C-alpha positions, 0 to 999 in steps of 0.5 A: 184866502189867497191863492197861488198860481203856478208850478210854485203853488203848494198843494193846498193851494193847487186844489184851492185853484181847482175847485174856485175854478171848477165849481162854478161850473158844475153848479152850471151842470146841476142847474141845468140838469134839473131842467130836462129838455123835453122832447120838442113837439114835432114838425113836419116838413113836407118834401116833393119827390121826383122820380126821375125818368129819362128815355135817352140819359140812362143814368137821369132813369130811377128804377124805384117805385112810390113803394119804394118811396114810403119805405124809404122814408120809414127808414130817414124820418127814425134818424131824425126823431131826437131832433123832433123832425119827420119828412113827409110826401107832399107828392110823389111825381113822375118827373121827365128829365130834360135833354142835355144841354151840349153848353153845359159839358164843360160845367161839374156834374151836379151842375149839369144833372140840376140843369135836366130836372125842370124848374117848373116841376119843383115846389116853391114851399116844400124841399124837392128831393130828386132820385136818379140812377147814377152819380159820380157820388151818392148824392148832393144839395145844391142850395135848391134840390136834394139828388140822390142816386138809387144805387148808392154805396156805403161803407158799414160802421157799427150802429149804422143804418143798413140800407144805404138810400135812407141814409144817404137821402136823410145825409142830403136832407141835413144838408139841406137843413143847414148841416155841413160834414163833420167828422166820425164815421158813426155821424149822420153827416160823415162822408161815405159810411153808414153811420147816423148819429146827430149831435145836439148842436146839430140837432138845434141848429136843423130844427132852427131852420125846418122852423124857418122854412116852415114859417117861410112856406106858411107866409107864401101860402097866406099870400096866395091865399092857399092852404097852409101846411097842418103843422104850422099852427106849432110854430105860433108857440112861444114855447117852442122858442123857450124849447129851443133856447133851453136846449141851447142853453143846456147844450152850451154850459155841457161843452164849456164844463167838457173844455175846461182844462183844469191846471 
C-alpha cells in the first residue's frame, strides 16, 4: 500500500500513516509493561555528619544535637526510597571550625565556609554532611562535601515536605549523587521550595552514582585492609546491573512514546 504524506493526503492515508508510526511504539510500550521493573535492592550510603562548632564565628556554630540528626534522616530516607537508597550515619561528630582566613575574604561564601572545615575531619569513603547555623542560601555541595544551614527555609508547595531541613539535606545529597537543578516546584531538585518528587531518570542516575561511590569505597577499604561496609556485597550481584539496565530501557521507551508527535 502506498502511503501519501502531507496536506494533500486523503483521510485514509493519514490514518494509515498514523498507524504506521504509532504501532511500533505501542508494541514497545506493551513489551515493556510485560516486564515490570521490580524495586531495586536497597543500597545503604554511609554518611559522616559534622555538627560544626565555633566560639568565634556564630554562623558556623550549629545548635543541632545528635537526636536532631537521627530524626532528620528519618525524613531524608523516605524521599530516596523510590531509588532504593538509604543514607545511614557512619558517625555524628562535633567538628570545631577553623578560624576565618583573612586571605580568603574575596572568595565566595561557599569557598570561605569550606576553608573553615578541617580536612582531617573528613571521611575518605563516606559522604560528609556538615551542619552550620547560617548561610546566604540553604545549603550547597561543592563537589566534596555537603553543607546545610540548620535555619533553612522553603516555600511550601502541595505534596511537599513540611520540615525544611530534611528536604534541603535530601536535595543537597541529590547533588552529591550527580543530580542537577530541575524546573517544577514538586521536584526534589527544584530550588527554594519543598517538593520531593524524583523523576525516573534521576533515580537511575543517582543509583548509578551511589553504586560507583560504594564500589570506590569498597576498593579503598580493601587496599587498606579495613572493614568493608555491609551493603557492598550487593554490588557483586549481576542482577543489580541488570535491574538498572531494565529500568533505564523502560524509561527510554516511555519517553520515546510520549515525545513522538503524530501528523
